[in-house]
C-alpha positions, 0 to 999 in steps of 0.5 A: 429403517431406511438407510441411504448410502454414498460411496461404494467405495471400499467402507461404502461396499462394507457397511452397505455388505452388514446392513443388508443383512440386518435385512435394512431398507439400504440405497447405494447411492456411487457415480461407476455402474460398474460398482453399482452392478457388483453392488446389486449382485452380491446385496438385498438393496437398492442402487442409483448411479447419479452424484450424490450432491446433486437434489435431482438424486436426491431426491430419488431416494426419498429423505423424508423417510430416509432415519440414515444419511452415510457419504462415504465416497472419497470425495470430502467435499462431495461428502459433506455436501450431500450430507448437508443438502439430504440433511436438508431435504428430510434426513432424520440423521448425516454422517460423512466420511472426512479425511482433513482431522481440523474438521474434526475439534471441537469448535469446526464439529459445532459448524458442521451441526449447524449445517445438517453434518449430525456426525464426521467421522474420520477412518484415517484418524480412528484407526492411527488413533488406534494403532497408538493405544497399542504401541500403549500396550503393546503386548495386547493383540488387542486394545478397545477402552469403555468410557476412558478404560472405565473397562477394557477388553484386552485379547491375547495369544496363548504361546508356549510359555503362557501359564493358562494353557490347558486350565478351565475357565474355572481352574483360571478364576480361582488363579486370578486372586488379585485381580477381575476379568472376564473371558468374554472370547475365544478364537481358535482357527476359524471360530468364536466361542463365548467360555464357561466356566468348563471351556478348555483353553487351548495353545493358540488359540486367542482369548479376549478378556475385560477387567477395569484399565488399572488390572491391565497390568497384573493381567499382562503378568497374569498371561506370562506376557512381559512389558517391554517398552517400544521405543523405536519404531519403524512404518513402512508405506506411503499412505494417507494412514501412515504419515498420519500415524505417524504424526500419532506418535512421532512425538513418543518413539524415534519412528522410522517411515519406509516408502518408495515414492520421492515427492512422496518423501517429502510431502511427508519430511514437510509433514513431519518433525520428529520422523526419520523419511527412507528413501527404499523399497518397503515389501523388500527386506533386505532393503529393511534390513540395512534400515535396522530392522531387527533393532526395532521395538514395533513394526507398523506395515501400513502399505496399499498392498495387504499382501506386503504388511502380512509378509513384512510383518512375519519377516519382522516377528522372525528378525524378532520383532517385538510389536509387529501391526498389518493393515489388512484390508482384505476382509477374507485375509483376516483370518488365515493373518491371525492364525500364521501369526502377526500381532495384530491386525488393523482396517480400517473399514471395520474402526471405521463401521463401529463408529458409524453402526452404534447411530443403527443399533436400538437402545442407547448406546453409546459405542461399538466394537469388533475384534478382529477375526472374532464372529462378534459386535461388543456394545455398549449400553446405556439405560436410560430410563427404569424398566424391568433391567433393574428390579433383577438380578442379572442372573435373572434377565433372561440373556440369551446363551450366545451374548456375554456381559464383559463390564459394568461403569457407575459413575466414576466406577466398574467392575465386571458384574456376577449372577446376583450383580443388579443393573442402577439407572445410568450404569453403562453396561458393556456387552458382546453379543454374537450376530444371531443373538446381536438383536435379541439384546438390541431388544431386552436394552431398547 
């Protein structure tokens, strides 16, 4: 597939890196020659230096042969204009990264579609929404809802009080008489494992399960987690994500925001209605203690510095804060952060990439999610035509061993299938696949 990416910043470079590993035909456009040199030296991509809104530059990339044009520069105006021009010049599908949340209203989305922008992506909005969901289900380290929660995938750490430790998956299945679930992935150190019946769970493992959303409370109790309502939340950082998150949650929680820049603080005061703004050094734990950190139920570290976010989150946990969420933009820190005890990690690049990748995957893909630190994708496919998938039980469909079916959504119902289950037309099938199995899974659902 020929894909053009405008913008070689954090999101664009990450997308180019992921897509080039899949042997996609990638062209990367940016005005910065230094970042393009880095990209061409590390990735199998074609680079073009120039303004993505320039007709001369766009004509160089053969847009009539382009299946996907992705505009993810730091300028919203550049992204929108370049996507509109790319569509006019023949690109089949266009995606633009935006920052103005008003653009995401359905009436505005439709206006942009008419102009030629097929999809609008806001990494800030996506990340803030994920943080809001995580606060609502604070006992879990990860939470992904498919089809408005008909199937949920949740993650949790097997700590010292977890009753599942030293039991095999088969034994756990027998213990779970009250609800149906499936263990779909296990993160052990840096290794991602798809568990089978004989897999024995160990202390410190991160286990991910799929279940019906109405079973989440039962699942939480089953794994030894106690429900603790979140009331008081501290956010550190003056980033756009910090502001967007506060806007999402301030009507549901008592929110305190700690940031250093007074001018930025005034912007927060003008944009928020029910949040307390504190001027202090977010990286100074003593300052955070003075602002009642120990009385907080949740601590959300959203400064631009991953190291600050990691360290302050660890200190918050030491002080007894129930839920910690850290923005970790450096992908290399993801495993380290989880292994040293941070509850939940947020990465805007990965969240944005998930939303874009569904336009790259073969088959009728409804959604894609990735678990932080887990080397796998969760893909939701819709079965829109009659084929062999509907003629045989799941156990006879020869799915690769490096994938697992997490759940099936059928109309208003959902279930975790067994080997004798059959798929039906219009089913939505949620599959977790390791990288080496993704293309095989795509071919099955194509």
